[in-house]
NUDRENVO-379717 format. One record per residue (C-alpha): residue number from 1; residue in one letter; x, y, z. Coordinates in Angstrom, 2 decimals, decimal comma. Example, Ala and Ser with C-alpha at 12.3 -4.5 7.8 and 13.67 -1.06 7.14 Angstrom:
REM residues 2
+-----+------+---------+---------+---------+
:  nr : rest :      px :      py :      pz :
+-----+------+---------+---------+---------+
:   1 :    A :   12,30 :   -4,50 :    7,80 :
:   2 :    S :   13,67 :   -1,06 :    7,14 :
+-----+------+---------+---------+---------+
REM end
This chain:
REM residues 202
+-----+------+---------+---------+---------+
:  nr : rest :      px :      py :      pz :
+-----+------+---------+---------+---------+
:   1 :    M :   10,05 :   -4,37 :   26,71 :
:   2 :    K :   10,91 :   -7,26 :   24,42 :
:   3 :    R :    7,96 :   -9,40 :   23,38 :
:   4 :    E :    9,53 :  -12,66 :   24,48 :
:   5 :    Y :   10,00 :  -11,39 :   28,03 :
:   6 :    A :    6,46 :   -9,93 :   28,13 :
:   7 :    K :    5,01 :  -13,27 :   27,01 :
:   8 :    E :    6,90 :  -15,20 :   29,67 :
:   9 :    S :    5,96 :  -12,70 :   32,38 :
:  10 :    A :    2,27 :  -12,32 :   31,52 :
:  11 :    I :   -0,36 :  -13,26 :   34,07 :
:  12 :    E :   -3,17 :  -12,60 :   31,58 :
:  13 :    T :   -3,34 :  -12,46 :   27,78 :
:  14 :    I :   -5,84 :  -10,73 :   25,52 :
:  15 :    E :   -5,74 :  -11,64 :   21,80 :
:  16 :    K :   -7,92 :   -9,94 :   19,19 :
:  17 :    Y :   -7,67 :   -8,38 :   15,73 :
:  18 :    G :   -4,05 :   -9,41 :   15,26 :
:  19 :    V :   -3,03 :   -7,81 :   18,56 :
:  20 :    V :   -1,78 :   -9,42 :   21,77 :
:  21 :    I :   -2,03 :   -7,60 :   25,10 :
:  22 :    Y :    0,01 :   -9,01 :   27,99 :
:  23 :    V :   -1,06 :   -8,06 :   31,51 :
:  24 :    L :    2,21 :   -8,14 :   33,43 :
:  25 :    S :    1,18 :   -7,10 :   36,91 :
:  26 :    R :   -1,91 :   -6,46 :   39,06 :
:  27 :    K :   -1,22 :   -4,70 :   42,36 :
:  28 :    D :   -4,53 :   -3,15 :   43,29 :
:  29 :    P :   -5,38 :   -0,67 :   41,95 :
:  30 :    F :   -2,48 :   -0,58 :   39,49 :
:  31 :    I :   -2,19 :   -2,62 :   36,26 :
:  32 :    I :    0,89 :   -2,88 :   34,06 :
:  33 :    A :    0,38 :   -4,14 :   30,51 :
:  34 :    A :    1,98 :   -4,10 :   27,05 :
:  35 :    A :    0,48 :   -4,54 :   23,59 :
:  36 :    Y :    2,08 :   -6,00 :   20,45 :
:  37 :    K :    0,84 :   -5,90 :   16,87 :
:  38 :    G :    1,33 :   -8,74 :   14,40 :
:  39 :    K :    4,80 :  -10,22 :   14,75 :
:  40 :    R :    6,48 :   -7,07 :   16,05 :
:  41 :    T :    8,92 :   -7,47 :   18,92 :
:  42 :    K :    8,57 :   -3,89 :   20,19 :
:  43 :    P :    5,34 :   -2,92 :   21,96 :
:  44 :    S :    2,75 :   -0,56 :   20,53 :
:  45 :    W :    2,39 :    0,60 :   24,11 :
:  46 :    Y :    3,68 :   -0,36 :   27,56 :
:  47 :    Y :    1,77 :    1,43 :   30,31 :
:  48 :    R :    1,04 :    1,50 :   34,03 :
:  49 :    F :   -2,67 :    2,09 :   34,56 :
:  50 :    L :   -4,05 :    3,69 :   37,73 :
:  51 :    S :   -7,27 :    1,66 :   37,80 :
:  52 :    Q :   -9,18 :   -1,18 :   36,18 :
:  53 :    K :  -11,48 :    1,37 :   34,57 :
:  54 :    Q :   -8,60 :    3,23 :   32,98 :
:  55 :    F :   -7,15 :   -0,04 :   31,69 :
:  56 :    D :  -10,51 :   -1,24 :   30,29 :
:  57 :    E :  -11,18 :    2,07 :   28,51 :
:  58 :    H :   -7,71 :    2,17 :   26,97 :
:  59 :    V :   -7,89 :   -1,44 :   25,77 :
:  60 :    E :  -11,37 :   -0,89 :   24,32 :
:  61 :    Q :  -10,26 :    2,19 :   22,35 :
:  62 :    F :   -7,08 :    0,48 :   21,18 :
:  63 :    L :   -8,88 :   -2,64 :   19,98 :
:  64 :    E :  -11,56 :   -0,59 :   18,24 :
:  65 :    S :   -8,91 :    1,23 :   16,20 :
:  66 :    E :   -7,12 :   -2,05 :   15,43 :
:  67 :    K :  -10,41 :   -3,68 :   14,38 :
:  68 :    K :  -10,78 :   -1,31 :   11,41 :
:  69 :    E :   -7,23 :   -1,93 :   10,23 :
:  70 :    F :   -7,55 :   -5,69 :   10,77 :
:  71 :    E :  -10,84 :   -5,96 :    8,84 :
:  72 :    L :   -9,49 :   -3,82 :    6,01 :
:  73 :    K :   -6,38 :   -6,00 :    5,76 :
:  74 :    Q :   -8,48 :   -9,16 :    5,67 :
:  75 :    R :  -10,76 :   -7,74 :    2,99 :
:  76 :    I :   -7,82 :   -6,67 :    0,83 :
:  77 :    E :   -6,12 :  -10,07 :    1,22 :
:  78 :    A :   -9,33 :  -11,77 :    0,04 :
:  79 :    I :   -9,44 :   -9,80 :   -3,21 :
:  80 :    N :   -8,59 :  -11,87 :   -6,28 :
:  81 :    I :   -5,65 :  -10,32 :   -8,10 :
:  82 :    K :   -7,27 :  -11,06 :  -11,44 :
:  83 :    D :  -10,15 :   -8,79 :  -10,45 :
:  84 :    L :   -7,68 :   -5,89 :  -10,20 :
:  85 :    V :   -5,14 :   -6,59 :  -12,94 :
:  86 :    T :   -5,73 :   -7,52 :  -16,57 :
:  87 :    V :   -3,30 :   -8,36 :  -19,35 :
:  88 :    G :   -2,81 :   -5,17 :  -21,35 :
:  89 :    D :   -3,19 :   -2,78 :  -18,40 :
:  90 :    I :   -0,71 :    0,09 :  -18,30 :
:  91 :    Y :    1,00 :    1,17 :  -15,09 :
:  92 :    S :    3,02 :    4,34 :  -14,59 :
:  93 :    A :    5,88 :    5,00 :  -12,17 :
:  94 :    S :    6,83 :    8,54 :  -11,30 :
:  95 :    W :   10,29 :    9,09 :   -9,79 :
:  96 :    G :   13,25 :   11,45 :   -9,63 :
:  97 :    Y :   15,18 :   13,86 :   -7,46 :
:  98 :    E :   14,52 :   17,55 :   -8,20 :
:  99 :    Q :   12,83 :   16,48 :  -11,41 :
: 100 :    T :    9,97 :   14,17 :  -12,33 :
: 101 :    N :   10,50 :   11,20 :  -14,64 :
: 102 :    V :    7,73 :    8,83 :  -15,65 :
: 103 :    D :    8,15 :    5,26 :  -16,89 :
: 104 :    Y :    5,35 :    3,07 :  -18,25 :
: 105 :    Y :    4,84 :   -0,68 :  -17,97 :
: 106 :    Q :    2,40 :   -3,01 :  -19,67 :
: 107 :    V :    1,02 :   -6,14 :  -18,02 :
: 108 :    I :    1,73 :   -9,13 :  -20,22 :
: 109 :    E :    0,89 :  -11,98 :  -17,82 :
: 110 :    V :   -1,13 :  -12,38 :  -14,59 :
: 111 :    T :   -0,89 :  -15,23 :  -12,07 :
: 112 :    E :   -2,44 :  -15,71 :   -8,62 :
: 113 :    K :    0,28 :  -13,74 :   -6,83 :
: 114 :    S :    2,36 :  -11,91 :   -9,40 :
: 115 :    V :    2,42 :  -10,28 :  -12,81 :
: 116 :    K :    4,89 :  -10,09 :  -15,63 :
: 117 :    L :    5,58 :   -6,53 :  -16,77 :
: 118 :    Q :    7,50 :   -5,00 :  -19,63 :
: 119 :    E :    8,39 :   -1,36 :  -20,11 :
: 120 :    V :    6,85 :    0,42 :  -23,09 :
: 121 :    E :    7,98 :    3,49 :  -24,97 :
: 122 :    K :    6,34 :    6,86 :  -24,41 :
: 123 :    E :    5,51 :    9,97 :  -26,40 :
: 124 :    Y :    6,68 :   13,23 :  -24,82 :
: 125 :    Q :    4,99 :   16,55 :  -25,50 :
: 126 :    G :    6,87 :   19,64 :  -24,34 :
: 127 :    N :    5,22 :   22,67 :  -22,81 :
: 128 :    E :    5,86 :   25,78 :  -24,91 :
: 129 :    A :    5,14 :   28,10 :  -21,99 :
: 130 :    H :    7,48 :   26,23 :  -19,62 :
: 131 :    S :   10,44 :   24,68 :  -21,39 :
: 132 :    M :   11,40 :   22,46 :  -18,46 :
: 133 :    T :    8,01 :   20,77 :  -18,14 :
: 134 :    G :    5,89 :   18,63 :  -20,39 :
: 135 :    Y :    3,59 :   15,66 :  -20,56 :
: 136 :    S :    4,05 :   12,05 :  -21,60 :
: 137 :    V :    1,71 :    9,25 :  -22,62 :
: 138 :    P :    2,48 :    5,53 :  -22,97 :
: 139 :    L :    2,69 :    3,71 :  -26,29 :
: 140 :    P :    1,12 :    0,30 :  -25,53 :
: 141 :    G :    2,66 :   -2,61 :  -27,42 :
: 142 :    K :    5,90 :   -0,76 :  -28,20 :
: 143 :    F :    8,03 :   -2,72 :  -25,77 :
: 144 :    T :   11,54 :   -1,87 :  -24,65 :
: 145 :    G :   13,90 :   -3,84 :  -22,42 :
: 146 :    K :   13,24 :   -7,26 :  -20,95 :
: 147 :    A :   10,06 :   -8,49 :  -19,27 :
: 148 :    F :   10,24 :   -9,06 :  -15,52 :
: 149 :    R :    8,01 :  -10,38 :  -12,76 :
: 150 :    R :    6,75 :   -8,52 :   -9,70 :
: 151 :    K :    4,63 :   -9,41 :   -6,68 :
: 152 :    V :    1,20 :   -7,75 :   -6,67 :
: 153 :    L :    0,63 :   -5,33 :   -3,80 :
: 154 :    K :   -2,93 :   -4,32 :   -2,94 :
: 155 :    T :   -4,41 :   -1,24 :   -1,33 :
: 156 :    T :   -7,63 :    0,72 :   -1,07 :
: 157 :    R :   -7,80 :    4,29 :   -2,28 :
: 158 :    Y :  -10,39 :    6,48 :   -0,59 :
: 159 :    F :  -12,24 :    9,23 :   -2,48 :
: 160 :    G :  -14,90 :   10,16 :    0,08 :
: 161 :    K :  -17,06 :    8,89 :    2,91 :
: 162 :    D :  -18,69 :    6,11 :    0,90 :
: 163 :    E :  -16,37 :    5,90 :   -2,10 :
: 164 :    N :  -13,30 :    3,72 :   -2,32 :
: 165 :    E :  -11,48 :    1,71 :   -4,94 :
: 166 :    D :   -9,33 :   -1,38 :   -4,54 :
: 167 :    Q :   -6,09 :   -1,08 :   -6,47 :
: 168 :    A :   -3,07 :   -3,15 :   -7,33 :
: 169 :    Y :    0,42 :   -1,65 :   -7,53 :
: 170 :    F :    3,97 :   -2,88 :   -7,94 :
: 171 :    K :    7,38 :   -2,12 :   -6,49 :
: 172 :    I :    9,62 :   -1,64 :   -9,53 :
: 173 :    D :   12,72 :   -0,54 :   -7,59 :
: 174 :    S :   13,49 :    0,72 :   -4,09 :
: 175 :    Y :   12,64 :    4,24 :   -5,24 :
: 176 :    K :    9,89 :    3,52 :   -7,75 :
: 177 :    Y :    6,33 :    2,15 :   -7,49 :
: 178 :    A :    3,94 :    1,71 :  -10,42 :
: 179 :    Y :    0,21 :    2,48 :  -10,26 :
: 180 :    K :   -2,50 :    1,80 :  -12,81 :
: 181 :    L :   -2,94 :    4,47 :  -15,45 :
: 182 :    Q :   -6,53 :    5,36 :  -16,23 :
: 183 :    K :   -7,95 :    5,30 :  -19,74 :
: 184 :    T :   -9,65 :    8,55 :  -20,73 :
: 185 :    E :  -11,40 :    7,53 :  -23,96 :
: 186 :    I :  -11,37 :    5,21 :  -26,95 :
: 187 :    I :  -10,54 :    6,62 :  -30,38 :
: 188 :    K :  -11,00 :    4,30 :  -33,36 :
: 189 :    G :  -10,82 :    1,28 :  -31,10 :
: 190 :    V :   -7,60 :    2,42 :  -29,41 :
: 191 :    F :   -7,43 :    3,34 :  -25,72 :
: 192 :    V :   -6,19 :    6,83 :  -24,91 :
: 193 :    Y :   -4,50 :    7,24 :  -21,53 :
: 194 :    E :   -4,29 :   10,24 :  -19,24 :
: 195 :    K :   -1,18 :   12,38 :  -19,57 :
: 196 :    S :    1,54 :   12,38 :  -16,92 :
: 197 :    L :    3,48 :   15,50 :  -15,97 :
: 198 :    E :    7,27 :   15,40 :  -16,32 :
: 199 :    T :    9,85 :   18,00 :  -15,32 :
: 200 :    H :   13,44 :   18,23 :  -16,51 :
: 201 :    Y :   16,19 :   20,54 :  -15,34 :
: 202 :    A :   19,03 :   19,41 :  -17,57 :
+-----+------+---------+---------+---------+
REM end
């Protein structure tokens, strides 16, 4: 059922946690209702309930699940980008079909909603035991190509029950997203980054 029709036909409306539930009919004991998330035009569900109790229990469970997603979204939106991204940070993007390529980008400017990135060169170390695989590391400051701007996307990465980390990432192309590369140590004042696996079949 299209949202516009549901809205016009509703005899009751429930709005909470970014969800709208339209009650379309009440013919004791049956209830017909549809729920829509955000700005979507197609319903998350469109059901005929056999009783008020069944309807209430379903709505309660549905809203409880939406509450977690809604609160997480609000918390992520409230995060200041500059708390996640710093000039000089290195991001890696892994991509490829039947092989794994890795590109590296350095943050050269941060604003309230976006960053300016520029690709940097990398050092590739082959694997003697497996000729078609190897590892690469970025070479910060050794820029290649032109700088470009990207919108900052935010997410939360979960490591366990009580452990999570807010992260920023960027859409480089339709097939390629860049995530922050972790530093492993500092040698003589220079950051050393974790290695990234690459595979090549040609």
